[in-house]
VORO-878945 format. One record per residue (C-alpha): residue number from 1; residue in three letters; chain; x, y, z. Coordinates in steps of 0.05 Angstrom, whole numbers, plus 5000, padded with zeros to 4 digits. Layout:
<recs>
(NUM; ALA; A; (X; Y; Z))
...
</recs>
This chain:
<recs>
(1; MET; A; (4674; 0766; 2317))
(2; THR; A; (4746; 0745; 2319))
(3; ASN; A; (4776; 0813; 2323))
(4; THR; A; (4721; 0829; 2379))
(5; LYS; A; (4745; 0771; 2421))
(6; ALA; A; (4818; 0792; 2413))
(7; ILE; A; (4808; 0864; 2438))
(8; LYS; A; (4766; 0841; 2490))
(9; SER; A; (4819; 0793; 2513))
(10; ASN; A; (4877; 0837; 2506))
(11; LYS; A; (4873; 0887; 2567))
(12; SER; A; (4948; 0876; 2569))
(13; ASP; A; (4965; 0902; 2510))
(14; ILE; A; (4999; 0834; 2493))
(15; LYS; A; (4984; 0785; 2441))
(16; SER; A; (5018; 0715; 2417))
(17; ASN; A; (5043; 0703; 2349))
(18; GLY; A; (5042; 0627; 2363))
(19; THR; A; (5113; 0627; 2390))
(20; PHE; A; (5134; 0688; 2427))
(21; GLU; A; (5086; 0736; 2462))
(22; ILE; A; (5098; 0805; 2431))
(23; SER; A; (5071; 0875; 2442))
(24; SER; A; (5007; 0883; 2400))
(25; GLN; A; (5030; 0959; 2394))
(26; LYS; A; (5063; 0956; 2331))
(27; ASN; A; (5037; 1025; 2313))
(28; LEU; A; (5096; 1076; 2314))
(29; PHE; A; (5044; 1125; 2336))
(30; SER; A; (5023; 1093; 2397))
(31; ASN; A; (5030; 1137; 2462))
(32; GLU; A; (5082; 1085; 2494))
(33; GLU; A; (5122; 1079; 2427))
(34; LYS; A; (5129; 1159; 2424))
(35; ILE; A; (5153; 1162; 2494))
(36; CYS; A; (5200; 1110; 2486))
(37; LEU; A; (5231; 1137; 2422))
(38; GLY; A; (5238; 1200; 2457))
(39; LEU; A; (5270; 1179; 2516))
(40; LEU; A; (5313; 1132; 2472))
(41; ALA; A; (5334; 1199; 2436))
(42; VAL; A; (5354; 1225; 2507))
(43; LEU; A; (5392; 1165; 2521))
(44; ILE; A; (5428; 1170; 2456))
(45; LEU; A; (5448; 1241; 2468))
(46; ILE; A; (5475; 1225; 2542))
(47; VAL; A; (5519; 1168; 2511))
(48; PHE; A; (5548; 1215; 2459))
(49; LEU; A; (5563; 1263; 2510))
(50; ILE; A; (5594; 1218; 2558))
(51; ARG; A; (5635; 1185; 2503))
(52; THR; A; (5661; 1246; 2470))
(53; LYS; A; (5703; 1258; 2539))
(54; PHE; A; (5736; 1193; 2523))
(55; LEU; A; (5760; 1206; 2454))
(56; PHE; A; (5834; 1218; 2473))
(57; ILE; A; (5844; 1167; 2529))
(58; PRO; A; (5908; 1126; 2514))
(59; PHE; A; (5905; 1055; 2484))
(60; GLU; A; (5923; 0994; 2526))
(61; ARG; A; (5968; 0943; 2482))
(62; ASP; A; (5911; 0903; 2450))
(63; GLU; A; (5872; 0966; 2421))
(64; GLY; A; (5941; 0994; 2395))
(65; ILE; A; (5960; 0923; 2360))
(66; TYR; A; (5890; 0917; 2327))
(67; GLY; A; (5891; 0989; 2304))
(68; TYR; A; (5960; 0982; 2274))
(69; TYR; A; (5937; 0914; 2242))
(70; GLY; A; (5881; 0948; 2210))
(71; LYS; A; (5925; 1000; 2179))
(72; LEU; A; (5976; 0949; 2156))
(73; LEU; A; (5916; 0908; 2124))
(74; LEU; A; (5897; 0973; 2085))
(75; GLU; A; (5965; 0985; 2060))
(76; GLY; A; (5967; 0909; 2028))
(77; LYS; A; (6007; 0873; 2080))
(78; ILE; A; (5985; 0798; 2079))
(79; PRO; A; (5956; 0774; 2145))
(80; TYR; A; (5986; 0716; 2182))
(81; LYS; A; (6052; 0733; 2140))
(82; ASP; A; (6066; 0806; 2145))
(83; PHE; A; (6029; 0811; 2217))
(84; TYR; A; (5990; 0754; 2257))
(85; GLU; A; (5943; 0747; 2315))
(86; GLN; A; (5912; 0688; 2343))
(87; LYS; A; (5845; 0706; 2315))
(88; PHE; A; (5807; 0696; 2256))
(89; PRO; A; (5813; 0747; 2199))
(90; GLY; A; (5755; 0784; 2211))
(91; LEU; A; (5788; 0817; 2270))
(92; PHE; A; (5838; 0851; 2218))
(93; TYR; A; (5783; 0873; 2169))
(94; PHE; A; (5737; 0902; 2223))
(95; TYR; A; (5791; 0946; 2246))
(96; GLY; A; (5815; 0953; 2173))
(97; PHE; A; (5742; 0983; 2163))
(98; MET; A; (5745; 1029; 2224))
(99; VAL; A; (5819; 1058; 2211))
(100; ALA; A; (5788; 1070; 2139))
(101; LEU; A; (5725; 1102; 2158))
(102; PHE; A; (5752; 1143; 2216))
(103; GLY; A; (5824; 1149; 2208))
(104; ASP; A; (5886; 1122; 2243))
(105; THR; A; (5886; 1163; 2301))
(106; VAL; A; (5866; 1155; 2375))
(107; LYS; A; (5811; 1205; 2368))
(108; GLY; A; (5792; 1167; 2301))
(109; LEU; A; (5786; 1102; 2330))
(110; HIS; A; (5754; 1124; 2390))
(111; THR; A; (5697; 1163; 2352))
(112; GLY; A; (5688; 1100; 2304))
(113; PHE; A; (5674; 1058; 2372))
(114; MET; A; (5631; 1108; 2399))
(115; TYR; A; (5584; 1112; 2335))
(116; LEU; A; (5587; 1031; 2343))
(117; ASN; A; (5565; 1035; 2412))
(118; ILE; A; (5505; 1080; 2396))
(119; PHE; A; (5484; 1036; 2339))
(120; SER; A; (5485; 0978; 2383))
(121; VAL; A; (5445; 1011; 2433))
(122; ILE; A; (5393; 1022; 2386))
(123; ILE; A; (5396; 0957; 2356))
(124; ILE; A; (5381; 0926; 2429))
(125; TYR; A; (5327; 0971; 2436))
(126; TYR; A; (5291; 0945; 2372))
(127; ALA; A; (5306; 0877; 2383))
(128; SER; A; (5277; 0880; 2461))
(129; ARG; A; (5222; 0921; 2432))
(130; THR; A; (5203; 0868; 2377))
(131; LEU; A; (5208; 0811; 2428))
(132; PHE; A; (5172; 0847; 2485))
(133; SER; A; (5147; 0921; 2487))
(134; PRO; A; (5175; 0990; 2474))
(135; ILE; A; (5186; 1003; 2546))
(136; ALA; A; (5223; 0932; 2548))
(137; GLY; A; (5264; 0955; 2493))
(138; LEU; A; (5281; 1020; 2524))
(139; ILE; A; (5301; 0987; 2593))
(140; SER; A; (5348; 0940; 2551))
(141; ALA; A; (5380; 0995; 2511))
(142; THR; A; (5396; 1034; 2576))
(143; THR; A; (5424; 0974; 2606))
(144; PHE; A; (5470; 0965; 2545))
(145; ALA; A; (5485; 1040; 2543))
(146; PHE; A; (5511; 1041; 2617))
(147; VAL; A; (5542; 0972; 2626))
(148; SER; A; (5579; 0978; 2558))
(149; LEU; A; (5609; 1038; 2596))
(150; THR; A; (5640; 1001; 2654))
(151; PRO; A; (5707; 1020; 2667))
(152; ASN; A; (5728; 0952; 2697))
(153; LEU; A; (5705; 0915; 2635))
(154; SER; A; (5742; 0965; 2590))
(155; GLY; A; (5681; 0998; 2568))
(156; PHE; A; (5715; 1067; 2548))
(157; THR; A; (5760; 1023; 2498))
(158; VAL; A; (5766; 1007; 2422))
(159; GLN; A; (5772; 0930; 2446))
(160; ALA; A; (5749; 0875; 2394))
(161; GLU; A; (5697; 0852; 2443))
(162; HIS; A; (5654; 0919; 2425))
(163; GLY; A; (5652; 0897; 2354))
(164; VAL; A; (5635; 0826; 2376))
(165; ALA; A; (5578; 0856; 2417))
(166; PHE; A; (5552; 0895; 2360))
(167; PHE; A; (5542; 0837; 2316))
(168; ILE; A; (5517; 0792; 2371))
(169; SER; A; (5468; 0852; 2380))
(170; LEU; A; (5448; 0852; 2309))
(171; GLY; A; (5435; 0774; 2306))
(172; ILE; A; (5394; 0780; 2362))
(173; LEU; A; (5350; 0835; 2324))
(174; PHE; A; (5347; 0792; 2264))
(175; TYR; A; (5320; 0735; 2310))
(176; ALA; A; (5270; 0775; 2338))
(177; LEU; A; (5247; 0799; 2270))
(178; ASP; A; (5233; 0732; 2247))
(179; THR; A; (5194; 0718; 2307))
(180; VAL; A; (5143; 0769; 2279))
(181; TYR; A; (5149; 0770; 2208))
(182; LYS; A; (5166; 0696; 2194))
(183; LYS; A; (5210; 0715; 2134))
(184; ARG; A; (5272; 0666; 2122))
(185; ILE; A; (5314; 0727; 2097))
(186; PHE; A; (5324; 0750; 2181))
(187; LEU; A; (5346; 0673; 2191))
(188; PHE; A; (5398; 0684; 2139))
(189; LEU; A; (5423; 0754; 2164))
(190; MET; A; (5423; 0726; 2237))
(191; GLY; A; (5470; 0674; 2213))
(192; ILE; A; (5509; 0729; 2178))
(193; SER; A; (5516; 0766; 2242))
(194; PHE; A; (5531; 0710; 2287))
(195; GLY; A; (5588; 0688; 2231))
(196; LEU; A; (5617; 0761; 2241))
(197; ALA; A; (5623; 0753; 2311))
(198; ILE; A; (5662; 0686; 2310))
(199; MET; A; (5707; 0718; 2257))
(200; THR; A; (5720; 0781; 2297))
(201; LYS; A; (5738; 0736; 2361))
(202; THR; A; (5733; 0666; 2370))
(203; SER; A; (5688; 0666; 2429))
(204; GLY; A; (5632; 0688; 2384))
(205; LEU; A; (5626; 0612; 2372))
(206; PHE; A; (5582; 0609; 2427))
(207; LEU; A; (5532; 0654; 2397))
(208; VAL; A; (5531; 0616; 2337))
(209; LEU; A; (5513; 0553; 2374))
(210; TRP; A; (5460; 0597; 2412))
(211; GLY; A; (5429; 0610; 2341))
(212; GLY; A; (5420; 0542; 2329))
(213; ILE; A; (5392; 0521; 2394))
(214; ILE; A; (5344; 0575; 2394))
(215; LEU; A; (5320; 0554; 2329))
(216; ILE; A; (5309; 0482; 2354))
(217; ILE; A; (5272; 0510; 2416))
(218; ASP; A; (5230; 0545; 2365))
(219; PHE; A; (5214; 0482; 2331))
(220; MET; A; (5197; 0448; 2393))
(221; PHE; A; (5141; 0499; 2399))
(222; ARG; A; (5114; 0495; 2333))
(223; GLN; A; (5046; 0468; 2318))
(224; ASN; A; (5062; 0437; 2251))
(225; LYS; A; (5128; 0395; 2270))
(226; THR; A; (5146; 0368; 2199))
(227; ILE; A; (5221; 0354; 2179))
(228; ARG; A; (5220; 0408; 2130))
(229; ASN; A; (5202; 0459; 2184))
(230; PHE; A; (5264; 0436; 2223))
(231; ILE; A; (5308; 0428; 2172))
(232; VAL; A; (5298; 0494; 2131))
(233; PRO; A; (5303; 0546; 2183))
(234; VAL; A; (5370; 0514; 2212))
(235; SER; A; (5395; 0506; 2139))
(236; ILE; A; (5382; 0579; 2125))
(237; TYR; A; (5414; 0602; 2189))
(238; SER; A; (5476; 0557; 2181))
(239; GLY; A; (5482; 0581; 2113))
(240; GLY; A; (5489; 0651; 2137))
(241; VAL; A; (5539; 0633; 2188))
(242; PHE; A; (5580; 0587; 2133))
(243; LEU; A; (5581; 0644; 2081))
(244; VAL; A; (5616; 0691; 2126))
(245; ILE; A; (5666; 0641; 2149))
(246; ALA; A; (5672; 0619; 2076))
(247; THR; A; (5687; 0689; 2048))
(248; PHE; A; (5740; 0703; 2101))
(249; PHE; A; (5775; 0639; 2090))
(250; LEU; A; (5773; 0650; 2019))
(251; LEU; A; (5805; 0715; 2022))
(252; ILE; A; (5865; 0687; 2063))
(253; PHE; A; (5870; 0632; 2010))
(254; LEU; A; (5872; 0675; 1958))
(255; LYS; A; (5924; 0719; 1996))
(256; GLY; A; (5968; 0652; 2002))
(257; SER; A; (5970; 0648; 2076))
(258; PHE; A; (5918; 0596; 2094))
(259; GLN; A; (5967; 0550; 2126))
(260; GLU; A; (5994; 0606; 2166))
(261; MET; A; (5926; 0625; 2192))
(262; ILE; A; (5913; 0551; 2214))
(263; PHE; A; (5977; 0553; 2251))
(264; TRP; A; (5963; 0620; 2282))
(265; THR; A; (5889; 0606; 2299))
(266; TYR; A; (5895; 0532; 2320))
(267; GLU; A; (5962; 0512; 2328))
(268; ILE; A; (5989; 0566; 2374))
(269; PRO; A; (5922; 0576; 2416))
(270; LYS; A; (5929; 0505; 2437))
(271; ASN; A; (5985; 0526; 2486))
(272; TYR; A; (5941; 0578; 2523))
(273; VAL; A; (5875; 0540; 2536))
(274; SER; A; (5901; 0495; 2592))
(275; LYS; A; (5948; 0546; 2625))
(276; ILE; A; (5903; 0565; 2684))
(277; PRO; A; (5881; 0518; 2731))
(278; PHE; A; (5805; 0509; 2749))
(279; GLU; A; (5814; 0534; 2819))
(280; ASP; A; (5856; 0599; 2797))
(281; GLY; A; (5801; 0611; 2743))
(282; VAL; A; (5749; 0608; 2801))
(283; LYS; A; (5789; 0666; 2834))
(284; TYR; A; (5796; 0703; 2772))
(285; PHE; A; (5722; 0700; 2757))
(286; THR; A; (5712; 0726; 2830))
(287; TYR; A; (5759; 0783; 2826))
(288; SER; A; (5736; 0803; 2756))
(289; LYS; A; (5664; 0798; 2774))
(290; ASN; A; (5667; 0839; 2835))
(291; ALA; A; (5708; 0895; 2796))
(292; ILE; A; (5658; 0900; 2741))
(293; LEU; A; (5595; 0896; 2782))
(294; GLN; A; (5623; 0953; 2826))
(295; ASN; A; (5578; 1015; 2816))
(296; TYR; A; (5536; 0973; 2767))
(297; LYS; A; (5499; 0927; 2811))
(298; LEU; A; (5434; 0962; 2786))
(299; PHE; A; (5434; 0938; 2722))
(300; TRP; A; (5468; 0870; 2735))
(301; TYR; A; (5415; 0852; 2790))
(302; HIS; A; (5354; 0879; 2746))
(303; SER; A; (5375; 0841; 2689))
(304; LEU; A; (5388; 0777; 2726))
(305; LEU; A; (5325; 0783; 2762))
(306; ALA; A; (5298; 0746; 2692))
(307; VAL; A; (5320; 0685; 2721))
(308; VAL; A; (5273; 0687; 2780))
(309; MET; A; (5219; 0709; 2731))
(310; CYS; A; (5233; 0646; 2692))
(311; LEU; A; (5214; 0609; 2756))
(312; LEU; A; (5141; 0637; 2756))
(313; ASN; A; (5090; 0630; 2708))
(314; SER; A; (5080; 0704; 2684))
(315; ILE; A; (5117; 0682; 2615))
(316; ASN; A; (5112; 0620; 2576))
(317; TRP; A; (5161; 0565; 2566))
(318; LYS; A; (5191; 0587; 2499))
(319; GLN; A; (5203; 0651; 2535))
(320; LYS; A; (5237; 0623; 2594))
(321; LEU; A; (5284; 0578; 2547))
(322; PHE; A; (5297; 0639; 2506))
(323; GLY; A; (5321; 0678; 2568))
(324; ILE; A; (5359; 0621; 2605))
(325; SER; A; (5394; 0602; 2540))
(326; LEU; A; (5416; 0668; 2520))
(327; LEU; A; (5439; 0676; 2590))
(328; ILE; A; (5481; 0612; 2590))
(329; PHE; A; (5509; 0621; 2520))
(330; SER; A; (5532; 0694; 2533))
(331; PHE; A; (5566; 0674; 2599))
(332; PHE; A; (5603; 0617; 2551))
(333; THR; A; (5638; 0673; 2516))
(334; ILE; A; (5679; 0693; 2576))
(335; VAL; A; (5698; 0626; 2598))
(336; PRO; A; (5753; 0601; 2548))
(337; GLY; A; (5821; 0595; 2583))
(338; PHE; A; (5795; 0613; 2650))
(339; TYR; A; (5826; 0683; 2643))
(340; PHE; A; (5764; 0723; 2654))
(341; TYR; A; (5794; 0784; 2632))
(342; GLY; A; (5752; 0851; 2639))
(343; HIS; A; (5740; 0861; 2566))
(344; TYR; A; (5714; 0793; 2556))
(345; TRP; A; (5653; 0811; 2590))
(346; ILE; A; (5636; 0862; 2541))
(347; GLN; A; (5612; 0801; 2505))
(348; THR; A; (5559; 0783; 2551))
(349; ILE; A; (5522; 0858; 2550))
(350; PRO; A; (5479; 0840; 2488))
(351; GLY; A; (5449; 0776; 2521))
(352; LEU; A; (5448; 0815; 2592))
(353; SER; A; (5407; 0872; 2564))
(354; ILE; A; (5356; 0827; 2530))
(355; LEU; A; (5349; 0798; 2601))
(356; ALA; A; (5329; 0871; 2630))
(357; GLY; A; (5275; 0876; 2579))
(358; LEU; A; (5256; 0803; 2600))
(359; THR; A; (5253; 0821; 2669))
(360; TYR; A; (5204; 0885; 2655))
(361; PHE; A; (5161; 0844; 2612))
(362; ALA; A; (5157; 0784; 2662))
(363; LEU; A; (5141; 0824; 2721))
(364; SER; A; (5095; 0871; 2687))
(365; ARG; A; (5049; 0813; 2666))
(366; LEU; A; (5056; 0781; 2732))
(367; ILE; A; (5029; 0854; 2765))
(368; ILE; A; (4975; 0854; 2718))
(369; LYS; A; (4958; 0781; 2737))
(370; TYR; A; (4952; 0787; 2804))
(371; LEU; A; (4944; 0857; 2824))
(372; LYS; A; (4897; 0877; 2758))
(373; ILE; A; (4938; 0943; 2754))
(374; GLU; A; (4945; 0955; 2678))
(375; ASN; A; (4981; 1023; 2680))
(376; LEU; A; (5037; 1008; 2722))
(377; LYS; A; (5088; 1003; 2663))
(378; TYR; A; (5097; 1082; 2666))
(379; VAL; A; (5107; 1076; 2740))
(380; TYR; A; (5159; 1019; 2729))
(381; LEU; A; (5193; 1061; 2671))
(382; THR; A; (5194; 1124; 2722))
(383; ILE; A; (5229; 1081; 2779))
(384; PHE; A; (5282; 1052; 2731))
(385; ALA; A; (5292; 1117; 2701))
(386; PHE; A; (5304; 1152; 2769))
(387; ALA; A; (5352; 1095; 2790))
(388; THR; A; (5389; 1104; 2721))
(389; TYR; A; (5393; 1181; 2740))
(390; SER; A; (5421; 1165; 2809))
(391; HIS; A; (5475; 1119; 2778))
(392; ILE; A; (5496; 1171; 2729))
(393; SER; A; (5500; 1226; 2785))
(394; ALA; A; (5542; 1179; 2835))
(395; ASN; A; (5590; 1166; 2774))
(396; LYS; A; (5589; 1235; 2742))
(397; ALA; A; (5662; 1248; 2752))
(398; TYR; A; (5677; 1185; 2714))
(399; TYR; A; (5628; 1202; 2656))
(400; PHE; A; (5639; 1278; 2648))
(401; LYS; A; (5707; 1287; 2680))
(402; PRO; A; (5747; 1235; 2670))
(403; ASN; A; (5826; 1226; 2693))
(404; TYR; A; (5854; 1183; 2640))
(405; GLU; A; (5914; 1167; 2682))
(406; ARG; A; (5875; 1153; 2744))
(407; ILE; A; (5821; 1111; 2700))
(408; LEU; A; (5877; 1071; 2669))
(409; ARG; A; (5916; 1061; 2737))
(410; MET; A; (5852; 1033; 2769))
(411; VAL; A; (5833; 0984; 2711))
(412; TYR; A; (5903; 0957; 2688))
(413; GLY; A; (5944; 0975; 2747))
(414; ASN; A; (6019; 1000; 2734))
(415; ASN; A; (6017; 0980; 2663))
(416; PRO; A; (6054; 1032; 2620))
(417; PHE; A; (5998; 1060; 2578))
(418; PRO; A; (5996; 1130; 2599))
(419; GLU; A; (6069; 1124; 2592))
(420; SER; A; (6066; 1096; 2522))
(421; MET; A; (6026; 1157; 2493))
(422; GLU; A; (6075; 1207; 2523))
(423; ILE; A; (6134; 1166; 2493))
(424; GLY; A; (6096; 1166; 2429))
(425; ASN; A; (6086; 1241; 2430))
(426; TRP; A; (6162; 1256; 2444))
(427; ILE; A; (6182; 1213; 2383))
(428; ASN; A; (6132; 1248; 2341))
(429; ALA; A; (6163; 1317; 2362))
(430; ASN; A; (6236; 1292; 2354))
(431; SER; A; (6237; 1244; 2293))
(432; LYS; A; (6219; 1252; 2216))
(433; PRO; A; (6163; 1209; 2184))
(434; GLU; A; (6220; 1159; 2151))
(435; ASP; A; (6254; 1152; 2220))
(436; LYS; A; (6244; 1076; 2247))
(437; ILE; A; (6233; 1052; 2315))
(438; VAL; A; (6235; 0986; 2352))
(439; LEU; A; (6209; 0960; 2419))
(440; LEU; A; (6234; 0916; 2469))
(441; GLY; A; (6170; 0903; 2501))
(442; SER; A; (6095; 0892; 2484))
(443; GLU; A; (6070; 0961; 2475))
(444; PRO; A; (6053; 0959; 2404))
(445; GLN; A; (6003; 1019; 2413))
(446; ILE; A; (6067; 1066; 2406))
(447; TYR; A; (6074; 1041; 2330))
(448; PHE; A; (6005; 1064; 2321))
(449; TYR; A; (6016; 1133; 2357))
(450; THR; A; (6076; 1143; 2317))
(451; LYS; A; (6051; 1121; 2249))
(452; LYS; A; (6114; 1083; 2247))
(453; TYR; A; (6125; 1003; 2234))
(454; SER; A; (6153; 0947; 2272))
(455; PRO; A; (6214; 0923; 2235))
(456; SER; A; (6193; 0853; 2246))
(457; ARG; A; (6123; 0820; 2241))
(458; HIS; A; (6135; 0804; 2312))
(459; ALA; A; (6103; 0876; 2336))
(460; TYR; A; (6079; 0839; 2400))
(461; PHE; A; (6146; 0827; 2437))
(462; ALA; A; (6117; 0779; 2483))
(463; ALA; A; (6107; 0731; 2428))
(464; ILE; A; (6181; 0717; 2420))
(465; VAL; A; (6199; 0706; 2494))
(466; ASP; A; (6140; 0658; 2500))
(467; ASN; A; (6150; 0582; 2518))
(468; VAL; A; (6133; 0556; 2450))
(469; PRO; A; (6178; 0510; 2408))
(470; GLN; A; (6183; 0567; 2351))
(471; HIS; A; (6203; 0623; 2400))
(472; LYS; A; (6282; 0618; 2389))
(473; GLU; A; (6270; 0623; 2311))
(474; TRP; A; (6230; 0681; 2321))
(475; GLN; A; (6275; 0717; 2366))
(476; ARG; A; (6329; 0713; 2312))
(477; GLU; A; (6287; 0735; 2258))
(478; PHE; A; (6264; 0795; 2306))
(479; VAL; A; (6347; 0805; 2309))
(480; LYS; A; (6355; 0811; 2236))
(481; GLY; A; (6295; 0856; 2220))
(482; VAL; A; (6318; 0902; 2272))
(483; GLU; A; (6397; 0906; 2248))
(484; LYS; A; (6368; 0914; 2175))
(485; ALA; A; (6320; 0969; 2189))
(486; GLU; A; (6373; 1005; 2239))
(487; PRO; A; (6320; 1047; 2274))
(488; LYS; A; (6331; 1114; 2302))
(489; TYR; A; (6296; 1098; 2366))
(490; LEU; A; (6296; 1036; 2406))
(491; ILE; A; (6252; 1038; 2469))
(492; TYR; A; (6265; 0985; 2523))
(493; PHE; A; (6209; 0970; 2574))
(494; ASN; A; (6239; 0945; 2639))
(495; HIS; A; (6175; 0922; 2663))
(496; PRO; A; (6153; 0850; 2672))
(497; ILE; A; (6089; 0853; 2649))
(498; SER; A; (6105; 0886; 2583))
(499; LEU; A; (6162; 0847; 2571))
(500; PHE; A; (6123; 0776; 2594))
(501; VAL; A; (6179; 0737; 2588))
(502; GLN; A; (6161; 0666; 2605))
(503; PRO; A; (6201; 0614; 2643))
(504; ASN; A; (6257; 0575; 2610))
(505; VAL; A; (6261; 0614; 2545))
(506; ASP; A; (6322; 0629; 2507))
(507; GLN; A; (6355; 0694; 2525))
(508; TYR; A; (6387; 0704; 2461))
(509; VAL; A; (6349; 0765; 2448))
(510; PHE; A; (6368; 0801; 2514))
(511; GLU; A; (6443; 0785; 2502))
(512; TRP; A; (6442; 0807; 2431))
(513; ALA; A; (6404; 0876; 2452))
(514; ASN; A; (6455; 0889; 2509))
(515; LYS; A; (6509; 0887; 2456))
(516; TYR; A; (6472; 0925; 2401))
(517; VAL; A; (6448; 0979; 2448))
(518; ASN; A; (6514; 0988; 2477))
(519; LYS; A; (6550; 0995; 2411))
(520; ASN; A; (6504; 1033; 2367))
(521; TYR; A; (6455; 1078; 2417))
(522; HIS; A; (6461; 1125; 2472))
(523; LEU; A; (6406; 1139; 2524))
(524; VAL; A; (6358; 1199; 2509))
(525; GLY; A; (6299; 1188; 2555))
(526; LEU; A; (6278; 1153; 2613))
(527; VAL; A; (6214; 1143; 2648))
(528; ASP; A; (6212; 1124; 2727))
(529; MET; A; (6145; 1089; 2736))
(530; ILE; A; (6140; 1102; 2816))
(531; GLU; A; (6085; 1058; 2841))
(532; GLY; A; (6022; 1103; 2859))
(533; GLN; A; (6047; 1171; 2830))
(534; HIS; A; (6053; 1203; 2767))
(535; ALA; A; (6114; 1177; 2729))
(536; THR; A; (6172; 1219; 2725))
(537; TYR; A; (6198; 1235; 2654))
(538; LEU; A; (6268; 1257; 2634))
(539; TRP; A; (6294; 1276; 2570))
(540; ARG; A; (6364; 1285; 2543))
(541; ASP; A; (6403; 1333; 2589))
(542; GLN; A; (6352; 1329; 2646))
(543; ILE; A; (6377; 1253; 2653))
(544; GLY; A; (6445; 1271; 2680))
(545; ASN; A; (6468; 1221; 2737))
(546; TYR; A; (6389; 1208; 2759))
(547; LYS; A; (6379; 1144; 2793))
(548; PRO; A; (6311; 1113; 2780))
(549; GLN; A; (6274; 1100; 2838))
(550; ALA; A; (6219; 1051; 2811))
(551; GLN; A; (6229; 0979; 2792))
(552; ASN; A; (6192; 0991; 2727))
(553; VAL; A; (6235; 1038; 2685))
(554; ILE; A; (6226; 1052; 2607))
(555; TYR; A; (6292; 1074; 2573))
(556; ILE; A; (6289; 1108; 2507))
(557; TYR; A; (6353; 1102; 2465))
(558; GLU; A; (6374; 1142; 2402))
(559; ARG; A; (6414; 1116; 2348))
(560; ASN; A; (6485; 1146; 2346))
(561; ILE; A; (6498; 1189; 2289))
</recs>
């Protein structure tokens, strides 16, 4: 009798599990599921074809330094002593894993991140499908696939935020599975996933907080509100988070660099938190938002339509709070410091994609409720697919015939990223494996390109010309390392962004460099970075009496024999 009533009252193929309304079509052989899995396969193929076009695009400086650190970790170097970053150690182990699996080459890391992105697309599909329906899952997966390719949020890169997005997606999937199967292991795995997110990038903290808040929301909608039903889920989830944090902290403690980790991840970042005034932050946010939404408004507006849907009565309050809270905490990941760099926005994509599924789910229920049209889901899917196809067609040059230099200039301006790869290639062709190099400028990707090592732990030159109390000591440490290494090549970036010299810092390193270069080196390469044009490269005898035309010039020096 109960089953008959359930069938009669479930014309929309939706049922409630007591907390979250989910699709009743759990049969993988349902028509909707078959169609969506088939289209998911097509989507994955399209993503694969697009991302293979970016396998050789040059790195920007963060990509280069992270890949370099991953390699150092695999070689037994100690984090925060032999190298450092203002991030938790999960960042180093994440890149170490990627380098170990796919190799220490540009193609290798891009290949690894391509598969990471594809796995994220699949995970988002199953998370949204579990929470809502197969079509919602497909719409979420499509949103993730294309928004994560956005050039102005560094979609083509191997930035750490792609790893954070993967772990966030995984955490949301485990939460979705818990809503259906009510097995505590999923809460534990959810905690582990979000714990890995925060260990990879500190801003993952906001999703850790969201995980706790959504469990509190779950409790609010439980019929049996006992202290046990509150404490146990939150404790299991928290246990997963703290297990990850404790594991990484223990690793660093055993390596003898725990105090150094605290210094680099807590003391130094305090200098950056309040640098940008709120008013400037608003300007940066507006600029970044406009650049990112360009050509991708379809996906963003469709996802954010979920906010409007939450004001209507087509979904229950639990779903409304789920959607709104996920949106808010996803947004928080880009706020710290008010920098709003494009690649920060990658962390918002999992939440944005889930909201895309929620938009479809809520809107389809609204149509069923008031228009009594029950098979409109395939019409909705067709319209969304056509809009996606139109998006691909409008951006086919970027997706299928990318011009690397043009893309890098569009996203990063006149930063010397294409030039760094050219310089790296020249050094590889004119040096032996045992030869050493040093950079006066923050382009550590050259260390990665050449498979050579910085003579100092300060591979990021900007750190020793930053206005922090320790910078004078670091400059002298850097100089000692260079003089001891006697590098064959010294590359000087006469470029304000690359040098990133802060006001009122010690000029010792530049005074030393001027004397050291004049005494020990001769010019063998020059890169004239003329604004708006392809850089001019001159090597050895080509230099002659050439006078640079640009303000930004790169000089390559070779040690005297």
